[in-house]
C-alpha positions in Angstrom: 66.0 113.5 120.6 67.8 116.2 118.7 69.0 119.4 120.5 70.9 122.3 118.9 74.2 123.4 120.4 72.6 126.8 120.9 69.7 125.3 122.8 72.2 123.4 125.0 74.1 126.6 125.6 71.0 128.5 126.7 69.4 125.8 128.8 72.5 124.1 130.2 73.4 120.6 131.4 70.2 120.3 133.6 68.2 120.3 130.3 70.3 117.4 129.0 69.8 115.6 132.3 66.0 116.1 132.0 66.0 114.8 128.4 68.1 111.7 129.3 65.4 110.6 131.7 63.0 110.4 128.7 65.4 109.4 125.9 68.3 106.9 125.7 70.4 109.2 123.6 70.4 112.9 122.6 72.0 114.2 119.4 73.5 117.6 119.6 73.5 119.5 116.3 75.9 122.2 115.2 74.8 124.3 112.2 72.0 121.9 111.5 74.1 118.8 111.4 74.4 116.1 114.0 77.8 116.5 115.7 77.6 114.8 119.1 75.7 112.1 121.0 75.0 112.3 124.7 74.3 109.1 126.6 73.8 108.3 130.2 76.7 106.5 131.9 74.5 103.3 132.0 73.9 103.4 128.3 77.6 104.1 127.6 78.7 101.2 129.8 76.2 98.9 128.0 77.8 99.9 124.6 81.3 99.4 125.9 80.4 96.0 127.3 78.8 94.9 124.0 81.9 96.1 122.2 84.2 94.1 124.5 82.0 91.0 124.1 82.3 91.3 120.3 86.1 91.6 120.5 86.2 88.5 122.8 84.0 86.5 120.4 86.2 87.5 117.5 89.4 86.5 119.4 87.8 83.1 120.3 86.8 82.5 116.7 90.3 83.4 115.5 91.8 81.0 118.1 89.4 78.1 117.2 90.0 78.6 113.5 93.8 78.7 113.9 94.2 82.3 113.0 96.8 82.9 115.7 100.5 83.2 116.0 102.2 81.5 118.9 105.4 83.3 119.9 107.2 84.6 122.9 106.9 88.2 124.0 110.4 88.9 122.6 109.5 87.3 119.2 106.3 89.4 119.2 108.1 92.6 119.8 110.7 91.8 117.2 108.0 91.0 114.6 106.4 94.4 115.4 109.7 96.2 115.2 109.7 97.3 118.8 
């Protein structure tokens, strides 16, 4: 669903709440171009969870393929220049 910023301004947040009951996401346009996306908290949390799962899988793949550096915290900070 696409809503203009002006329409949001006129109709308010309750309008967005109503739309979110029908659509998973709402695009807010500004001067005719998509500028923002509004999601319900549930949809947002699903996306964040999927993102975290992807990061964990990548870390596991890096570990099993040997793409890791084993070092102490001090060695790590020194390597990072901290």
